[in-house]
N, C-alpha and C positions, 0 to 999 in steps of 0.2 A: 399314279397309287402313294397313299395316303403310307408316310413313313413312321411320324411320328406326332402325339394327341397332346390334350395340357394334361392327362396323364404319366406321359411317359413315352418312348420309344414303341413303334409297332415290330411285332417278331413276328416271323410266320415259319409254320408246321406242315406238315402233310399229318393230314385225320380221315381215315376214310376217302371219302369221293372228294376231298375238300383239300385246298390248302386254306388253313385257318391264319388270320391276320390276328394279332391278340398281344395287347400290352399284359407285363409282369411286372410285380410293384412289389415291394416290401422287399422281405427275408425270404430269401429264397429255399431255408429250410425250416419256416415256419409253416405253423397248421395251414393248411391250403383253402381259399376261399373263391369260389367262381360266381362273378358277377354278370349279370345273363340283361341285357337288351331287348327294347322293345319294337315295334312300328307305329309309328316313322320318328324312330330313336335312333340313336347310337349310343357307341362307350361313354361317350359325356356326359351321359344320364349320370352318371360314378364321379363326374369328378371332383365332387364335395367328402364322397364316401371314400372313393381310393385313402388319400391322406389320413385319415381316421384310422381305418385299417389298417395300414403297414406300419402308423406310431405304433401298432399294439404287437407289433412283431407278425405278424401274418404276412403270407403269401398270397398275394390276390390276382386272381387271373382274371380279367378281362377280355373276352375275344367278341369279335364281330362275327353276327351272323351269316349264312349263306344270303347273297346276296347284298350285302352290305360290306362297305371301301372295301380292303383289299383282301376280303377272303376270297375267292373264287375255287371253279370246281377245274380239277385237274385232269377230265374227261369231255372234250366237246361232245359227246355221246350219252354224259348223263342227263335224265329227266332232270328239268328243275322245277323240280318240288317244291313246295312251301308247306305242306302238310304238316302236322303232330307230329306223326313218327320219324318223320326227317328229321324235325328241330331236335327232338330228343334224341334219335341216334345219333345225330351231330354231336352232341354233347358227351354224349357217353364215349365215343371215336378218340374225340378231345382228350377224356381224363385219360386212355388207354397212351394216345399218344405224349404226353406230357406225362406220363408216371404217376400222373395224383393219387394219394392215398385218402380213400374217405374224407373228400372237402363236403366245404358246408358249399350247398346250391342257393345263390339267393336270386331273384330277378322278378320280373312284373312283365305282364304281356306276352309277347312270342316269347320273351326270355323265361318268365315265371312259367310256362308253358312247357318249354324244353324241361326244365328241372323239375315239375310235376311229373311228368314222364319217367323221367331218369329215377328218381325216388318211388315210383306207384312200381314200375317194372325190375328195377336193378337195386331195391333198398340197401345191398350188403356192400354197395359204392360210395354210400352217402352216409356222410356225421350228421348233418341236420339240413332242413329245409325250411329259407325266408320267400315266401308267395305271397306277393300283394293282389290284391281281391281271391284267395282262398283257393279252391281247388279249381286248376285250370284247365285240366283233360275236357278236348272237346266230347261234348254226346252230340255227334254228326248223326247219327237216328233222328232224332229228337230237331233236328237244325229249323226244317221247314214248319215248326209248332210255334205260333206266334208271341209276341213278349207286349207288354202296355206299347201303347204307341209315342208316348215322350221317349222310352229308351231305343225304340226303332230309330224315331228322330237320330239321333246320334248315332246309329249307325250307318250312315247315308253312304258313308262310302265302302260298307260292302255289297251293297245294289247297286251301285256305280260300278264297281271292281267286275260286277258281274257280266257285265255289256262290253261288247266291244268298246265302244264311246268310249267308255273308264278307262279301258288298256291305252288308249291311246292319250287320253287326259294326264292319264300316268305319265307315260313316255315324255310328255313335253311342259307337265307342269308339277315334278317332283318336290320342289322345296312349298310352293304355293298350294298344295294341297296338305304336307306335313304341317304349313302354319295353318288353318282350316282346322285340321284335327286338334293341336296342341291346345286352341285356343278354347275349343269344344268341351277338352277333358281334363283341363288345368284352371277353369275360371277365375280362379283367385292368382294364378300367376301373371309375370308381368315378364319377358323374355324380350332381348332384344334384336335385332335384324343380326349382328356379330353372330349369336348364340344360334340362332337357326341356320346362318351360311355354314358354319361349321358342322352342326350336324347333317346337313343338308350332300355336305360333301361323300359323305357317305353311300348317299345312294346315284351317284355316279358309278356305277359297277355294272358291267354288259349283263348280267344276271338279277339287275336290283326289280323292273318289270316283271319279269317272268315266275321269276320265285314272289313277289307278291298277290299276283293276279290269281296264281296257282294257290297262296294260303289261304286268299278269300273265298274262292271258287270251291274248290275243299269241303272245305267247313260249312258248307251251305248244301252238299252234296251236290253239285253242279258239273263238279272235274274229279274224274276217278283219279284216284291215286298211283304213284308209282310201283310198281309190281314191287321192288326191291323191298317195300316197308309194310307188307299185306299181311305176313306175321306181327309184325308192332300193331299195326291198327286192328287188327283181329282181337290183342289184347286189351286195346286201346276202348274198343265198343263197349266193353264190359266196365265201362269204370274202375279201374283196380282201385283200390282202398293204398291210402298211404300210413307207412306204420312208421316210418322213421321221426324223430323228435322235429315238431313242425314247428313257426314262428309264423303268423296269417298277420296280416297288415290290410287296413282297408284305410284311403284316405278321406275325410270328411268333407274333401270339395274336389273331390273327382265328380265329373260333369257325367259321364256315361255310365258309372259303374257306382250306385248310391251304397252308401259305408253300410255294414250290420255289422250285429254283435256276436258274427261269426256264425250264428246257429245253422243260417241253409245250407251249407256245406258240411257240419260237423261230422256226418254220418260217412264222409270220403276219408276219416282221419283214424286210424286204428292204434296211433301210437302216441305219446305225448304230445298234445298242441293247444297252444297259448294265441288268441286274436286279441289285434290290438289295434286301434282307432286312432289316427292321427290328424289333427285338427290342421287345418290349412293347407291339407297337401292334396293334389290331384293324381291324374293316373299317372303322371312322372313320377312317382312319390322318391324315390333313393335323389334325385333333383330339384326335390321340391325340402326334404326334409330329411338332407346325409344326416345327421345326426340318429333318427329316429331308426332308419335303415340301418345304420352301423351298427346301433345298438342291438339289434333285432341278432344282426348275424354274432357279434360278440359274447351274445349271451347263451346262442347253440355253442358257440366255438370252447366255453368256458364250462359249458353243461359237465357234471360228472360222466363217467359212461357208466352206461345201466341207470341212470339218477332219473 
């Protein structure tokens, strides 16, 4: 069991179907911020961000997503889903469990998706949104539409995880698969074996394989969703607009998601939205450009209400 991290000690709280492990740093009375990691990563993506935000007097909460680290299911009978509706519902339940009032939500990859889901469906609960790669609500209905071959190649693990061979491979090679994805996602990033091992400890979770496999199969329309999230998924299928103040970020060295000027997803944002490009940053943007990520969060925290 992971009890401490480079960000600080790990606390747990029951939230919805989960017992969530999380780091709670900074001023407990400060404006709240929730930072959300992706796959195959963990809370250490924010090792450089948390001190910057805590130094500004914020309360910084960094949870482990379902299937990662000390976050576990409370009921052995609960479906080990990794679908976007589950990730969003998990985040909403965590806000309730911790009594967080209008936090800024910030994330990338799976975590950015969870933040986008909550911002889109429950905007009254959110002060602002930082999302790497823009609008991350998945269009599952369009998942069978091919994309450019060079981009398809970067998603090799989507197809690998769609097979039983891929399930067995993930069970046997969790860290090794992460190493390949990290290198592809962030071609300008240098990471050590120790850094990878530190994060890979979060994959030693009894539900990790089931959650990851379901996430990728569901988004491709290859696995049914958990009925518990049927209504949430129905609402997400309409690709709801995000109306909360938002800053979107693109890393200029993201190996899988080429940077844009923000226009391809502009129609999905109805509120104030600013798009920024971050030089030399790859897909794990908060780890690779912590100052730029922290600044986006701070700019939303400091934004005048209604301004």
